[in-house]
ChimeraX commands (.cxc) that place a marker at each C-alpha (Angstrom):
marker #1 position -75.50,-0.04,-20.34 radius 0.5
marker #1 position -75.98,-3.82,-20.79 radius 0.5
marker #1 position -74.09,-6.36,-18.91 radius 0.5
marker #1 position -71.28,-8.01,-20.84 radius 0.5
marker #1 position -71.71,-11.39,-22.28 radius 0.5
marker #1 position -69.65,-14.37,-21.17 radius 0.5
marker #1 position -67.44,-14.29,-24.29 radius 0.5
marker #1 position -66.91,-10.46,-23.79 radius 0.5
marker #1 position -65.87,-11.07,-20.19 radius 0.5
marker #1 position -63.53,-13.83,-21.23 radius 0.5
marker #1 position -61.94,-11.51,-23.96 radius 0.5
marker #1 position -61.36,-8.88,-21.25 radius 0.5
marker #1 position -59.66,-11.54,-19.03 radius 0.5
marker #1 position -57.37,-12.47,-21.95 radius 0.5
marker #1 position -56.53,-8.83,-22.84 radius 0.5
marker #1 position -55.86,-7.99,-19.23 radius 0.5
marker #1 position -53.70,-11.04,-18.55 radius 0.5
marker #1 position -56.14,-12.65,-16.12 radius 0.5
marker #1 position -56.79,-16.36,-15.72 radius 0.5
marker #1 position -59.87,-17.86,-14.14 radius 0.5
marker #1 position -60.82,-21.19,-12.74 radius 0.5
marker #1 position -63.79,-22.79,-11.15 radius 0.5
marker #1 position -63.14,-24.19,-7.70 radius 0.5
marker #1 position -66.03,-25.62,-5.67 radius 0.5
marker #1 position -68.57,-23.88,-7.87 radius 0.5
marker #1 position -66.84,-20.51,-7.22 radius 0.5
marker #1 position -65.02,-18.35,-9.72 radius 0.5
marker #1 position -61.43,-17.61,-8.84 radius 0.5
marker #1 position -59.42,-15.06,-10.85 radius 0.5
marker #1 position -55.74,-14.35,-10.89 radius 0.5
marker #1 position -53.72,-11.74,-12.74 radius 0.5
marker #1 position -50.81,-9.30,-12.47 radius 0.5
marker #1 position -52.99,-7.37,-9.95 radius 0.5
marker #1 position -55.70,-8.72,-7.78 radius 0.5
marker #1 position -59.18,-7.47,-8.84 radius 0.5
marker #1 position -59.65,-4.71,-6.23 radius 0.5
marker #1 position -63.00,-4.32,-4.54 radius 0.5
marker #1 position -66.15,-5.95,-5.66 radius 0.5
marker #1 position -66.28,-7.70,-9.03 radius 0.5
marker #1 position -67.61,-5.54,-11.88 radius 0.5
marker #1 position -71.38,-5.72,-12.23 radius 0.5
marker #1 position -71.13,-7.51,-15.58 radius 0.5
marker #1 position -69.19,-10.36,-14.01 radius 0.5
marker #1 position -71.47,-10.56,-10.96 radius 0.5
marker #1 position -74.62,-10.48,-13.15 radius 0.5
marker #1 position -73.28,-13.39,-15.27 radius 0.5
marker #1 position -71.28,-15.30,-12.57 radius 0.5
marker #1 position -73.42,-18.47,-12.85 radius 0.5
marker #1 position -73.38,-18.38,-16.71 radius 0.5
marker #1 position -69.66,-17.76,-16.66 radius 0.5
marker #1 position -69.07,-20.69,-14.43 radius 0.5
marker #1 position -71.33,-22.86,-16.48 radius 0.5
marker #1 position -69.54,-21.87,-19.73 radius 0.5
marker #1 position -66.07,-22.47,-18.24 radius 0.5
marker #1 position -67.09,-25.85,-17.03 radius 0.5
marker #1 position -68.73,-26.93,-20.22 radius 0.5
marker #1 position -66.46,-25.37,-22.88 radius 0.5
marker #1 position -63.07,-24.81,-21.22 radius 0.5
marker #1 position -62.78,-27.59,-18.57 radius 0.5
marker #1 position -63.28,-25.17,-15.81 radius 0.5
marker #1 position -60.31,-22.82,-16.58 radius 0.5
marker #1 position -59.49,-19.72,-18.62 radius 0.5
marker #1 position -57.62,-19.79,-20.87 radius 0.5
marker #1 position -59.29,-23.04,-21.86 radius 0.5
marker #1 position -57.48,-26.30,-21.18 radius 0.5
marker #1 position -56.03,-28.38,-23.94 radius 0.5
marker #1 position -58.63,-30.89,-25.11 radius 0.5
marker #1 position -61.53,-28.80,-23.94 radius 0.5
marker #1 position -64.52,-28.19,-26.19 radius 0.5
marker #1 position -63.35,-24.70,-27.03 radius 0.5
marker #1 position -59.87,-25.89,-27.97 radius 0.5
marker #1 position -61.46,-28.66,-30.09 radius 0.5
marker #1 position -63.60,-26.01,-31.83 radius 0.5
marker #1 position -60.45,-23.96,-32.42 radius 0.5
marker #1 position -58.60,-26.99,-33.90 radius 0.5
marker #1 position -61.54,-27.95,-36.14 radius 0.5
marker #1 position -62.01,-24.47,-37.41 radius 0.5
marker #1 position -58.30,-23.90,-37.81 radius 0.5
marker #1 position -58.45,-20.44,-36.21 radius 0.5
marker #1 position -57.43,-18.53,-33.12 radius 0.5
marker #1 position -59.14,-18.58,-29.80 radius 0.5
marker #1 position -61.21,-15.43,-30.36 radius 0.5
marker #1 position -62.76,-16.72,-33.58 radius 0.5
marker #1 position -63.50,-20.07,-31.88 radius 0.5
marker #1 position -65.22,-18.24,-29.05 radius 0.5
marker #1 position -67.25,-16.30,-31.57 radius 0.5
marker #1 position -68.32,-19.52,-33.31 radius 0.5
marker #1 position -69.31,-21.20,-30.08 radius 0.5
marker #1 position -71.23,-18.03,-28.90 radius 0.5
marker #1 position -73.06,-17.95,-32.27 radius 0.5
marker #1 position -73.92,-21.70,-32.06 radius 0.5
marker #1 position -75.24,-21.24,-28.46 radius 0.5
marker #1 position -77.41,-18.30,-29.55 radius 0.5
marker #1 position -78.82,-20.32,-32.46 radius 0.5
marker #1 position -79.45,-23.34,-30.11 radius 0.5
marker #1 position -81.25,-21.06,-27.60 radius 0.5
marker #1 position -83.53,-19.43,-30.22 radius 0.5
marker link #1:1,2 radius 0.2
marker link #1:2,3 radius 0.2
marker link #1:3,4 radius 0.2
marker link #1:4,5 radius 0.2
marker link #1:5,6 radius 0.2
marker link #1:6,7 radius 0.2
marker link #1:7,8 radius 0.2
marker link #1:8,9 radius 0.2
marker link #1:9,10 radius 0.2
marker link #1:10,11 radius 0.2
marker link #1:11,12 radius 0.2
marker link #1:12,13 radius 0.2
marker link #1:13,14 radius 0.2
marker link #1:14,15 radius 0.2
marker link #1:15,16 radius 0.2
marker link #1:16,17 radius 0.2
marker link #1:17,18 radius 0.2
marker link #1:18,19 radius 0.2
marker link #1:19,20 radius 0.2
marker link #1:20,21 radius 0.2
marker link #1:21,22 radius 0.2
marker link #1:22,23 radius 0.2
marker link #1:23,24 radius 0.2
marker link #1:24,25 radius 0.2
marker link #1:25,26 radius 0.2
marker link #1:26,27 radius 0.2
marker link #1:27,28 radius 0.2
marker link #1:28,29 radius 0.2
marker link #1:29,30 radius 0.2
marker link #1:30,31 radius 0.2
marker link #1:31,32 radius 0.2
marker link #1:32,33 radius 0.2
marker link #1:33,34 radius 0.2
marker link #1:34,35 radius 0.2
marker link #1:35,36 radius 0.2
marker link #1:36,37 radius 0.2
marker link #1:37,38 radius 0.2
marker link #1:38,39 radius 0.2
marker link #1:39,40 radius 0.2
marker link #1:40,41 radius 0.2
marker link #1:41,42 radius 0.2
marker link #1:42,43 radius 0.2
marker link #1:43,44 radius 0.2
marker link #1:44,45 radius 0.2
marker link #1:45,46 radius 0.2
marker link #1:46,47 radius 0.2
marker link #1:47,48 radius 0.2
marker link #1:48,49 radius 0.2
marker link #1:49,50 radius 0.2
marker link #1:50,51 radius 0.2
marker link #1:51,52 radius 0.2
marker link #1:52,53 radius 0.2
marker link #1:53,54 radius 0.2
marker link #1:54,55 radius 0.2
marker link #1:55,56 radius 0.2
marker link #1:56,57 radius 0.2
marker link #1:57,58 radius 0.2
marker link #1:58,59 radius 0.2
marker link #1:59,60 radius 0.2
marker link #1:60,61 radius 0.2
marker link #1:61,62 radius 0.2
marker link #1:62,63 radius 0.2
marker link #1:63,64 radius 0.2
marker link #1:64,65 radius 0.2
marker link #1:65,66 radius 0.2
marker link #1:66,67 radius 0.2
marker link #1:67,68 radius 0.2
marker link #1:68,69 radius 0.2
marker link #1:69,70 radius 0.2
marker link #1:70,71 radius 0.2
marker link #1:71,72 radius 0.2
marker link #1:72,73 radius 0.2
marker link #1:73,74 radius 0.2
marker link #1:74,75 radius 0.2
marker link #1:75,76 radius 0.2
marker link #1:76,77 radius 0.2
marker link #1:77,78 radius 0.2
marker link #1:78,79 radius 0.2
marker link #1:79,80 radius 0.2
marker link #1:80,81 radius 0.2
marker link #1:81,82 radius 0.2
marker link #1:82,83 radius 0.2
marker link #1:83,84 radius 0.2
marker link #1:84,85 radius 0.2
marker link #1:85,86 radius 0.2
marker link #1:86,87 radius 0.2
marker link #1:87,88 radius 0.2
marker link #1:88,89 radius 0.2
marker link #1:89,90 radius 0.2
marker link #1:90,91 radius 0.2
marker link #1:91,92 radius 0.2
marker link #1:92,93 radius 0.2
marker link #1:93,94 radius 0.2
marker link #1:94,95 radius 0.2
marker link #1:95,96 radius 0.2
marker link #1:96,97 radius 0.2
view
């Protein structure tokens, strides 16, 4: 089983009602129930990537802050957050290739 991508992790946060924020280069999550035990392996494996994405595209928080790059992409595309996340993920993959 492969580790989840950052967009997949963020979709899981959204569907589960969790929020996240970067504080002093650490990832803090909050939800209806605390994440019990150690973080899932997919989050641990991608923690630095997740923090970098949140800082670059969401102003350090999830759901993304108003005026963040992801919200701007959402507004430009005239779509929902999931579609904007897909578009940013695709653009990042093209840029990395």
